[in-house]
C-alpha positions as CSV (number, residue, x, y, z in Angstrom):
1,M,-46.5,-17.6,-70.0
2,Q,-44.1,-19.1,-67.7
3,N,-43.0,-16.9,-64.8
4,S,-44.4,-14.0,-66.3
5,S,-46.4,-11.2,-64.4
6,R,-49.9,-9.8,-65.0
7,R,-48.2,-7.4,-67.2
8,S,-46.1,-9.7,-69.0
9,F,-48.8,-11.8,-70.0
10,L,-51.1,-9.0,-71.2
11,K,-48.4,-8.1,-73.3
12,T,-48.0,-11.8,-74.4
13,S,-51.4,-12.1,-75.1
14,A,-51.7,-9.0,-76.9
15,A,-49.1,-9.8,-79.3
16,A,-50.6,-13.3,-80.0
17,L,-53.7,-11.8,-80.7
18,A,-51.9,-9.0,-83.1
19,A,-50.1,-11.6,-85.1
20,V,-53.7,-13.6,-85.7
21,P,-54.5,-11.4,-88.7
22,L,-51.3,-12.0,-90.1
23,A,-51.9,-15.8,-90.1
24,R,-52.3,-17.9,-93.5
25,A,-53.1,-15.4,-96.1
26,S,-55.3,-18.2,-97.7
27,S,-57.8,-17.8,-95.2
28,Y,-58.6,-14.5,-96.1
29,A,-59.6,-15.7,-99.7
30,R,-62.8,-14.1,-99.2
31,I,-63.2,-11.0,-97.6
32,F,-67.0,-10.1,-96.9
33,G,-68.3,-6.7,-98.7
34,A,-71.6,-4.9,-97.1
35,N,-73.6,-6.5,-100.0
36,D,-71.9,-10.1,-99.8
37,R,-74.4,-12.5,-97.7
38,V,-72.6,-14.5,-95.5
39,R,-74.0,-18.1,-95.5
40,V,-74.1,-20.0,-92.2
41,G,-74.2,-23.9,-91.3
42,V,-75.4,-25.4,-88.1
43,V,-73.2,-28.0,-86.6
44,G,-75.3,-29.9,-84.0
45,F,-79.0,-28.8,-83.4
46,S,-78.8,-28.9,-79.8
47,D,-81.2,-27.6,-77.2
48,R,-78.6,-24.9,-76.7
49,F,-78.8,-24.0,-80.8
50,R,-82.6,-24.1,-80.8
51,S,-83.3,-22.1,-77.6
52,A,-80.6,-19.6,-77.8
53,L,-78.0,-19.3,-80.6
54,L,-80.8,-19.3,-83.4
55,P,-83.1,-16.8,-81.7
56,A,-80.1,-14.4,-81.4
57,F,-78.9,-15.0,-84.8
58,L,-82.5,-14.3,-86.3
59,Q,-82.5,-10.9,-84.6
60,H,-79.3,-9.4,-86.3
61,A,-79.6,-11.7,-89.6
62,K,-81.3,-9.1,-91.7
63,D,-79.5,-6.4,-90.4
64,L,-75.9,-7.9,-91.3
65,N,-77.0,-9.9,-94.2
66,F,-76.5,-13.6,-93.0
67,E,-78.6,-16.5,-93.9
68,F,-78.5,-20.2,-92.9
69,V,-77.9,-22.8,-95.6
70,A,-77.4,-25.9,-94.0
71,V,-77.4,-28.0,-90.8
72,S,-75.5,-31.0,-89.8
73,D,-76.3,-33.7,-87.3
74,I,-75.8,-37.1,-87.0
75,W,-79.0,-38.0,-85.5
76,D,-81.8,-38.6,-88.0
77,Q,-84.4,-37.1,-85.9
78,R,-82.5,-33.7,-84.8
79,R,-81.3,-33.5,-88.4
80,E,-84.9,-33.7,-89.7
81,E,-86.0,-31.6,-86.8
82,G,-83.6,-29.0,-87.6
83,Q,-84.0,-28.5,-91.0
84,A,-88.0,-28.1,-90.7
85,H,-87.5,-25.5,-87.7
86,L,-85.1,-23.7,-89.9
87,E,-87.1,-23.5,-92.9
88,K,-90.2,-22.4,-91.0
89,L,-88.5,-19.5,-89.2
90,T,-86.4,-18.5,-92.2
91,G,-89.1,-19.2,-95.0
92,T,-86.1,-20.4,-97.1
93,R,-84.8,-24.0,-98.2
94,I,-82.1,-25.6,-95.6
95,D,-80.3,-28.6,-96.5
96,A,-79.7,-31.4,-94.1
97,V,-76.5,-33.2,-94.1
98,R,-75.4,-36.4,-92.2
99,N,-72.0,-35.1,-91.1
100,N,-69.5,-32.3,-91.1
101,D,-67.2,-33.9,-93.8
102,E,-70.7,-33.2,-96.0
103,L,-71.0,-29.9,-94.7
104,Y,-67.6,-28.6,-95.6
105,A,-67.6,-30.4,-99.1
106,R,-70.3,-27.6,-99.6
107,K,-68.9,-24.4,-101.4
108,D,-71.9,-22.4,-99.9
109,V,-71.1,-22.5,-96.1
110,D,-68.6,-19.7,-95.0
111,A,-69.1,-19.9,-91.3
112,V,-70.8,-22.3,-88.7
113,F,-72.3,-22.7,-85.3
114,V,-70.8,-25.6,-83.1
115,A,-73.4,-26.3,-80.5
116,T,-72.6,-30.0,-79.9
117,A,-71.8,-32.1,-76.8
118,D,-69.0,-30.5,-74.3
119,F,-66.5,-33.1,-75.0
120,Q,-66.9,-32.2,-79.0
121,H,-66.7,-28.4,-79.1
122,A,-62.9,-28.0,-79.8
123,L,-62.6,-30.8,-81.9
124,H,-65.6,-29.4,-83.9
125,G,-64.2,-25.9,-83.7
126,V,-60.9,-27.4,-85.5
127,E,-62.6,-28.9,-88.2
128,A,-64.3,-25.9,-89.2
129,V,-61.2,-23.5,-89.1
130,R,-59.1,-26.1,-90.8
131,A,-61.9,-26.4,-93.5
132,G,-61.6,-22.5,-93.9
133,R,-64.6,-21.2,-92.0
134,D,-65.2,-18.9,-89.1
135,A,-67.1,-20.4,-86.1
136,Y,-69.2,-19.8,-83.3
137,V,-68.2,-22.5,-80.7
138,E,-70.4,-22.9,-77.5
139,K,-68.3,-23.1,-74.2
140,P,-66.7,-24.9,-72.8
141,M,-63.9,-24.7,-75.4
142,A,-62.2,-27.8,-74.2
143,H,-62.1,-29.6,-71.3
144,T,-58.8,-31.6,-72.2
145,M,-55.6,-29.6,-72.6
146,E,-54.5,-31.6,-75.8
147,D,-57.9,-30.4,-77.4
148,A,-57.5,-26.7,-75.9
149,R,-54.0,-26.6,-77.5
150,A,-55.3,-28.1,-80.9
151,I,-58.2,-25.8,-81.4
152,R,-56.0,-22.4,-80.1
153,D,-53.0,-23.7,-82.6
154,A,-55.7,-24.2,-85.4
155,V,-57.2,-20.7,-84.9
156,R,-53.8,-19.0,-84.7
157,E,-52.6,-20.9,-87.8
158,T,-55.5,-20.1,-89.8
159,G,-56.6,-16.8,-88.7
160,R,-60.2,-17.5,-88.6
161,I,-62.8,-15.7,-86.6
162,V,-63.7,-18.0,-83.5
163,Q,-66.1,-16.4,-80.8
164,I,-66.5,-18.8,-77.6
165,G,-70.0,-18.9,-76.0
166,T,-69.0,-17.2,-72.9
167,Q,-71.2,-14.5,-73.5
168,R,-70.8,-12.0,-70.6
169,R,-68.0,-10.9,-72.5
170,S,-70.5,-9.1,-74.9
171,S,-72.8,-7.9,-71.6
172,P,-73.2,-4.2,-71.1
173,V,-73.1,-4.8,-67.4
174,Y,-70.2,-6.9,-67.4
175,Q,-68.0,-4.6,-69.9
176,Q,-69.1,-1.7,-67.3
177,A,-68.0,-3.8,-64.4
178,Y,-64.5,-4.5,-66.5
179,D,-64.2,-0.7,-67.0
180,F,-64.8,-0.2,-63.4
181,I,-62.2,-2.6,-62.0
182,R,-59.5,-1.9,-64.7
183,S,-59.8,1.8,-64.0
184,G,-58.3,1.2,-60.4
185,K,-61.5,2.8,-58.8
186,F,-62.5,-0.4,-57.1
187,G,-59.3,-1.3,-55.5
188,E,-57.2,-4.5,-55.7
189,I,-59.6,-7.6,-55.4
190,V,-59.2,-9.4,-52.3
191,S,-61.8,-12.0,-52.8
192,V,-64.4,-13.5,-55.1
193,L,-67.5,-15.6,-54.2
194,M,-69.3,-17.4,-57.2
195,T,-72.5,-19.3,-56.9
196,W,-74.8,-21.3,-59.3
197,N,-77.5,-23.3,-57.7
198,V,-80.6,-25.1,-59.2
199,N,-83.1,-27.5,-57.9
200,Q,-84.3,-29.1,-61.4
201,P,-85.0,-32.9,-61.3
202,G,-84.9,-32.7,-64.9
203,R,-81.7,-30.8,-65.3
204,W,-79.7,-32.3,-68.3
205,R,-82.0,-35.3,-68.1
206,R,-84.3,-36.3,-71.1
207,P,-85.8,-39.7,-70.6
208,K,-88.5,-39.7,-73.3
209,L,-85.7,-39.3,-75.7
210,V,-83.4,-41.8,-74.0
211,A,-86.3,-44.4,-74.3
212,G,-87.0,-43.8,-77.9
213,L,-83.5,-43.4,-79.2
214,R,-81.6,-46.5,-81.2
215,E,-78.2,-47.0,-82.6
216,D,-79.4,-47.0,-86.0
217,Q,-80.4,-43.6,-85.9
218,V,-77.3,-42.3,-84.9
219,D,-73.5,-42.3,-86.3
220,W,-72.1,-43.3,-82.6
221,K,-68.7,-44.0,-83.9
222,R,-68.5,-40.4,-85.3
223,Y,-70.1,-39.3,-82.1
224,L,-67.1,-40.8,-80.1
225,M,-64.8,-38.8,-82.3
226,K,-61.4,-39.5,-80.8
227,L,-62.9,-41.1,-77.4
228,P,-61.9,-45.1,-76.9
229,Y,-64.7,-46.9,-78.4
230,E,-67.5,-48.3,-75.8
231,P,-71.0,-49.6,-76.6
232,F,-73.6,-47.6,-77.6
233,D,-75.4,-45.9,-74.6
234,P,-78.5,-43.3,-75.3
235,R,-77.8,-41.8,-71.8
236,K,-74.2,-40.8,-72.9
237,Y,-75.3,-39.3,-76.3
238,V,-78.7,-37.6,-74.8
239,E,-77.6,-37.0,-71.4
240,F,-73.9,-36.6,-71.7
241,R,-73.5,-33.8,-69.3
242,L,-74.1,-36.7,-66.5
243,F,-71.1,-38.3,-67.5
244,W,-67.4,-38.1,-67.8
245,P,-65.4,-37.9,-70.3
246,Y,-68.4,-36.8,-72.2
247,S,-68.5,-33.6,-69.9
248,S,-67.5,-32.9,-66.3
249,G,-71.1,-31.4,-65.6
250,I,-71.3,-28.5,-63.3
251,P,-67.7,-27.1,-64.2
252,D,-68.2,-27.5,-68.0
253,Q,-71.5,-26.0,-68.2
254,W,-71.4,-23.3,-65.4
255,M,-68.3,-22.6,-63.8
256,V,-66.5,-21.8,-66.8
257,H,-68.9,-18.6,-67.4
258,Q,-68.2,-17.3,-64.0
259,I,-64.1,-18.3,-63.8
260,D,-63.8,-16.5,-67.4
261,T,-65.0,-12.9,-65.8
262,V,-62.1,-13.5,-63.3
263,H,-59.5,-13.9,-66.1
264,W,-61.2,-10.7,-68.3
265,F,-61.7,-8.7,-65.2
266,T,-58.0,-9.2,-63.9
267,G,-55.7,-10.2,-66.9
268,L,-54.4,-13.0,-65.2
269,P,-54.3,-16.3,-67.6
270,R,-55.0,-18.8,-65.2
271,P,-55.3,-20.0,-61.4
272,R,-52.1,-20.6,-59.5
273,S,-53.9,-23.5,-58.1
274,V,-57.0,-25.2,-57.5
275,V,-58.6,-27.7,-54.7
276,A,-62.2,-29.1,-55.1
277,N,-64.6,-31.1,-53.1
278,G,-68.1,-32.5,-53.5
279,G,-70.2,-35.5,-54.8
280,I,-73.4,-36.9,-55.8
281,Y,-75.2,-36.3,-52.7
282,F,-79.1,-36.4,-54.0
283,W,-79.9,-37.3,-57.5
284,K,-79.0,-41.0,-57.3
285,D,-80.0,-41.7,-61.0
286,G,-76.9,-43.2,-62.2
287,R,-74.8,-40.0,-63.1
288,K,-71.5,-39.9,-62.6
289,N,-70.7,-36.2,-62.6
290,W,-71.4,-34.6,-58.9
291,D,-74.8,-32.9,-58.2
292,T,-72.7,-30.7,-55.5
293,M,-69.1,-29.2,-55.8
294,T,-67.2,-26.2,-54.2
295,A,-63.7,-25.2,-55.8
296,V,-61.3,-22.9,-54.4
297,F,-59.0,-21.0,-56.7
298,D,-55.8,-19.2,-55.7
299,Y,-54.9,-16.3,-58.3
300,G,-52.6,-13.7,-58.4
301,P,-49.4,-12.6,-60.4
302,L,-47.5,-15.7,-61.6
303,D,-44.0,-14.9,-60.1
304,D,-45.2,-13.1,-57.0
305,P,-46.8,-15.5,-54.4
306,S,-46.8,-12.5,-52.1
307,K,-49.9,-10.8,-53.7
308,G,-53.5,-12.5,-55.0
309,F,-56.7,-13.3,-53.8
310,Q,-59.2,-16.3,-53.6
311,V,-62.2,-17.2,-55.5
312,V,-64.6,-19.7,-53.9
313,Y,-67.1,-21.4,-56.5
314,S,-70.0,-23.4,-55.2
315,S,-72.7,-25.3,-57.1
316,R,-75.3,-27.5,-56.1
317,M,-78.2,-28.9,-58.3
318,T,-80.5,-30.0,-55.1
319,N,-81.6,-26.3,-53.6
320,E,-81.6,-23.2,-55.6
321,A,-81.3,-20.9,-52.6
322,G,-78.6,-18.4,-53.7
323,E,-79.3,-18.8,-57.1
324,V,-76.5,-17.4,-59.4
325,K,-74.1,-14.9,-57.9
326,E,-70.9,-13.3,-58.6
327,L,-69.6,-10.9,-55.9
328,Y,-66.0,-9.1,-56.1
329,Y,-64.7,-7.8,-53.0
330,S,-62.1,-5.2,-52.3
331,N,-61.2,-3.6,-49.1
332,G,-63.5,-0.7,-49.9
333,G,-66.7,-2.7,-50.7
334,T,-68.5,-5.0,-53.0
335,L,-69.2,-5.2,-56.9
336,D,-72.3,-7.3,-57.0
337,L,-73.3,-8.3,-60.6
338,D,-76.5,-9.6,-59.8
339,K,-77.6,-6.4,-58.3
340,R,-75.3,-4.4,-60.9
341,T,-74.0,-2.2,-58.2
342,V,-70.8,-1.5,-56.4
343,S,-71.5,-0.4,-52.8
344,P,-69.3,0.3,-49.6
345,E,-70.7,-3.0,-48.0
346,G,-67.8,-5.0,-46.4
347,G,-65.6,-2.0,-46.6
348,L,-63.5,-0.5,-43.9
349,T,-65.1,1.8,-41.9
350,K,-64.0,4.5,-39.7
351,R,-64.6,2.8,-36.5
352,F,-62.1,0.0,-37.1
353,A,-59.9,2.3,-39.3
354,D,-59.2,4.4,-36.4
355,E,-58.2,1.9,-34.0
356,M,-55.1,1.5,-36.4
357,N,-54.7,5.2,-37.3
358,M,-55.7,4.3,-41.0
359,P,-58.2,6.4,-42.8
360,P,-61.4,4.6,-43.8
361,N,-62.0,2.9,-46.9
362,L,-65.4,3.1,-48.4
363,L,-66.5,2.9,-52.0
364,P,-69.4,4.9,-53.2
365,K,-72.9,3.3,-54.1
366,I,-73.4,3.6,-57.6
367,S,-75.0,1.8,-60.4
368,L,-73.5,0.2,-63.4
369,I,-74.3,1.9,-66.7
370,D,-73.9,1.3,-70.3
371,S,-71.5,3.7,-72.4
372,G,-74.3,6.1,-73.0
373,G,-74.8,6.8,-69.2
374,R,-77.9,4.9,-69.0
375,I,-78.4,2.6,-66.0
376,V,-78.3,-1.0,-67.2
377,T,-81.6,-2.9,-66.4
378,S,-82.6,-6.4,-66.1
379,A,-83.9,-5.9,-69.9
380,D,-80.4,-5.3,-70.9
381,T,-78.8,-8.5,-69.5
382,G,-79.5,-12.0,-68.6
383,D,-78.6,-15.0,-70.8
384,D,-81.0,-14.2,-73.5
385,A,-79.6,-10.6,-74.2
386,D,-75.8,-11.4,-73.4
387,T,-76.1,-14.4,-76.1
388,S,-77.9,-12.1,-78.6
389,A,-74.9,-9.5,-78.0
390,N,-72.3,-12.3,-78.2
391,V,-73.6,-13.5,-81.6
392,R,-73.9,-10.0,-82.8
393,N,-70.2,-9.2,-82.1
394,W,-69.4,-12.5,-83.9
395,M,-71.2,-11.9,-87.0
396,E,-69.7,-8.0,-87.2
397,C,-66.4,-9.7,-86.5
398,V,-67.0,-12.1,-89.3
399,R,-67.2,-9.1,-91.7
400,S,-64.8,-6.8,-90.2
401,R,-62.3,-9.7,-89.3
402,K,-61.6,-7.9,-85.9
403,T,-61.0,-9.8,-82.9
404,P,-64.4,-10.9,-81.2
405,N,-65.1,-10.2,-77.7
406,A,-64.8,-14.1,-76.3
407,H,-61.7,-14.7,-78.4
408,I,-59.8,-17.8,-78.7
409,E,-57.1,-16.7,-76.1
410,A,-59.9,-16.2,-73.6
411,G,-61.5,-19.7,-74.1
412,Y,-57.6,-21.0,-73.7
413,S,-57.8,-19.6,-70.2
414,H,-61.1,-20.6,-69.0
415,S,-60.0,-24.2,-70.5
416,V,-56.9,-24.3,-68.4
417,A,-58.9,-23.3,-65.3
418,L,-61.5,-26.0,-66.2
419,C,-58.7,-28.7,-66.7
420,M,-57.2,-27.5,-63.5
421,T,-60.7,-28.0,-61.5
422,I,-61.4,-31.5,-63.3
423,A,-58.4,-33.0,-62.2
424,A,-58.6,-31.7,-58.7
425,I,-62.3,-33.4,-58.6
426,Q,-60.6,-36.5,-59.9
427,T,-57.5,-36.6,-57.7
428,G,-58.7,-35.1,-54.6
429,R,-55.4,-33.2,-54.8
430,R,-54.3,-29.6,-54.9
431,I,-53.6,-28.7,-58.7
432,T,-51.1,-26.2,-60.3
433,F,-50.0,-25.9,-63.6
434,D,-46.8,-26.1,-65.6
435,D,-46.5,-23.3,-68.2
436,A,-43.7,-24.7,-70.0
437,K,-45.8,-27.9,-70.7
438,Q,-48.8,-26.3,-71.0
439,E,-50.3,-29.4,-68.4
440,V,-51.6,-29.8,-65.0
441,V,-49.9,-30.9,-62.3
442,T,-51.1,-33.0,-59.6
443,G,-49.7,-32.1,-56.1
444,A,-49.6,-33.9,-53.2
């Protein structure tokens, strides 16, 4: 990607994706026919899996002929809960295994859901595809470049079907926004404003679970994977999102969803630079990851600094005013993904255009619609609907062997932006990226 423009990046990405189906022929030892049941395992019976991925899967399992067969979890309690819960919902026997070695030793697992701790996603994804399984891997795909490269290489080499949990890519609202921007009707993006604000004292906190968790109930060393060993800490197991290097918190959990849309809508592979500021301003509960942050990204063609736009991302866990917003601005108006509208708001009016002998530039006011011409309503979007669509897209691609919506190259791009943001947080400096080495670069 070094010295590539948007156009050359798109060509490179297209070539990389086109090459994936030609990877190792052994990865296609089993091509699923319409009557073949796809058997699925669960890697980590987490809150995310239980509340979102499981309901989404069950919505489509009968139609697409998928079934659960096993759950893997290194925590006794979650493993037993997972087995009982899955058996109750499916009415079939579900086996519980202690770890992924036992899971992949089985011959009846074709694909897996990976919904473990943030720092484990990439490595668990690598385990899955190297074991010959397709995988739905929750976001963030990776928050270190080493892990990002490892999972991208593994997917490219094995040709397995991997969907990343950035479900906006399967949302009808976002797909229509993508079509509108890429059609050229919106005009050049001049700025993007993103917010993600909550006010929930218990967000990412599980004090009752922490108080009851003992080291003999979990495989702590296996949990750490390749992280340096440290003594057992139940908070870092249960409340991992509050502690680096288990998670970066806000960037890992929320920012990647929104920054992923910038890459998707524009075709740009990464930011040109990132700076960040923030801190732990209110929740003095022992956490190490910020409760408030702002990051500023410079985006544009990598070989033309005269063109581009700025993305401002802000998030706080201390006041929910503003909630979740994604606003794309052009000289002619605004695309509001919360209101699902394109409008002339902020566009160049006749009054000010006349001062410079220019024509006004005002977008029409329209609603984002689905491919059938129907206005997309709140029932069609939101996390539950988008997750359901993303899971279904993955299931369909497991059968068809087509590239899923939230493919590995998209996950790699959001991982690059994430790693750059984490470096900006940890150093307080302006961060760029070395395309030749595929590493972040810390500036002055």
